[in-house]
C-alpha positions as CSV (number, residue, x, y, z in Angstrom):
1,M,49.3,-32.9,9.3
2,P,49.3,-29.2,8.8
3,Y,52.5,-27.4,9.9
4,V,52.5,-23.8,11.1
5,H,55.6,-21.5,10.8
6,I,55.5,-18.1,12.4
7,S,58.4,-15.7,12.0
8,H,59.3,-12.3,13.4
9,S,62.1,-10.4,11.7
10,P,63.1,-7.2,13.4
11,G,64.2,-4.5,10.9
12,Q,62.5,-6.2,8.0
13,T,59.6,-4.6,6.1
14,L,56.8,-5.6,3.7
15,D,59.0,-4.2,0.9
16,D,61.6,-6.8,1.9
17,Y,59.0,-9.5,1.9
18,R,57.8,-8.5,-1.6
19,A,61.3,-8.4,-3.0
20,V,61.9,-11.9,-1.9
21,A,58.5,-13.1,-3.1
22,D,59.2,-11.6,-6.5
23,A,62.6,-13.4,-6.6
24,V,60.9,-16.7,-5.8
25,G,58.7,-16.1,-8.8
26,G,55.4,-14.8,-7.3
27,H,53.8,-18.2,-7.4
28,T,52.0,-20.1,-4.6
29,P,54.5,-22.7,-3.4
30,E,53.4,-26.4,-3.5
31,G,51.9,-27.3,-0.1
32,L,51.2,-23.8,1.1
33,L,47.7,-23.6,2.5
34,F,47.7,-20.1,4.0
35,S,50.0,-17.1,4.4
36,V,49.6,-13.7,6.0
37,Q,52.2,-11.0,6.4
38,G,52.2,-7.8,8.4
39,E,54.7,-5.1,9.3
40,E,54.7,-3.4,12.7
41,T,57.2,-1.0,14.3
42,G,59.2,-4.0,15.6
43,G,59.6,-5.6,12.1
44,L,57.9,-8.1,9.8
45,H,55.6,-10.9,11.0
46,I,54.8,-13.9,8.8
47,V,52.4,-16.7,9.5
48,D,52.4,-19.6,7.1
49,V,50.4,-22.8,7.2
50,W,51.7,-25.7,5.1
51,K,50.3,-29.2,4.3
52,S,53.3,-30.6,6.1
53,K,56.7,-29.7,7.5
54,A,58.2,-31.5,4.5
55,H,56.5,-29.0,2.1
56,A,57.8,-26.1,4.2
57,D,61.4,-27.5,4.3
58,R,61.5,-28.2,0.6
59,F,60.3,-24.7,-0.3
60,A,62.9,-23.2,2.1
61,A,65.7,-25.2,0.7
62,E,64.9,-25.0,-3.0
63,E,63.3,-21.6,-3.4
64,L,63.4,-19.3,-0.3
65,L,67.0,-19.5,0.8
66,P,68.3,-19.0,-2.8
67,A,65.9,-16.0,-3.1
68,F,67.4,-14.5,0.1
69,S,70.9,-14.9,-1.4
70,R,69.8,-13.3,-4.8
71,T,68.1,-10.3,-3.2
72,G,70.4,-9.8,-0.2
73,R,67.3,-9.6,1.9
74,G,66.0,-11.9,4.6
75,P,66.0,-12.5,8.3
76,D,69.2,-12.0,10.4
77,G,70.2,-13.5,13.7
78,A,67.6,-11.4,15.6
79,A,64.7,-13.3,13.8
80,T,62.6,-15.5,16.0
81,Y,60.4,-18.5,15.0
82,V,57.6,-20.5,16.4
83,T,56.6,-23.8,14.6
84,F,54.2,-26.5,15.4
85,D,52.1,-29.3,13.9
86,T,48.3,-28.9,14.2
87,D,45.2,-31.0,13.5
88,S,43.0,-27.9,13.6
89,F,42.9,-25.3,10.8
90,L,40.0,-23.1,9.8
91,V,39.7,-20.3,7.3
92,A,36.3,-18.8,7.9
93,E,36.1,-16.2,5.1
94,D,38.1,-15.0,2.1
95,L,38.9,-11.4,2.8
96,R,41.3,-10.8,-0.1
97,T,40.7,-7.5,-1.9
């Protein structure tokens, strides 16, 4: 069942996101279906949709958390998260440029 992970990291930027993504290796993690990132005055917002919670957890443990350590970037105690399973997921159009 698809698993959605939404994060809001005050004080973080798209540059922080890109530095961590580069440290991960710039590849699409196994099980990631969709990801969108945006920066607003209040910080960084990320919405990820995974094939399952197990895929998200494995990526976090094996790749993301070590990349946070290597770069010295990542969420702090002010970050907030919303997560949920879903049986409804639609991508209507590919808008990548």
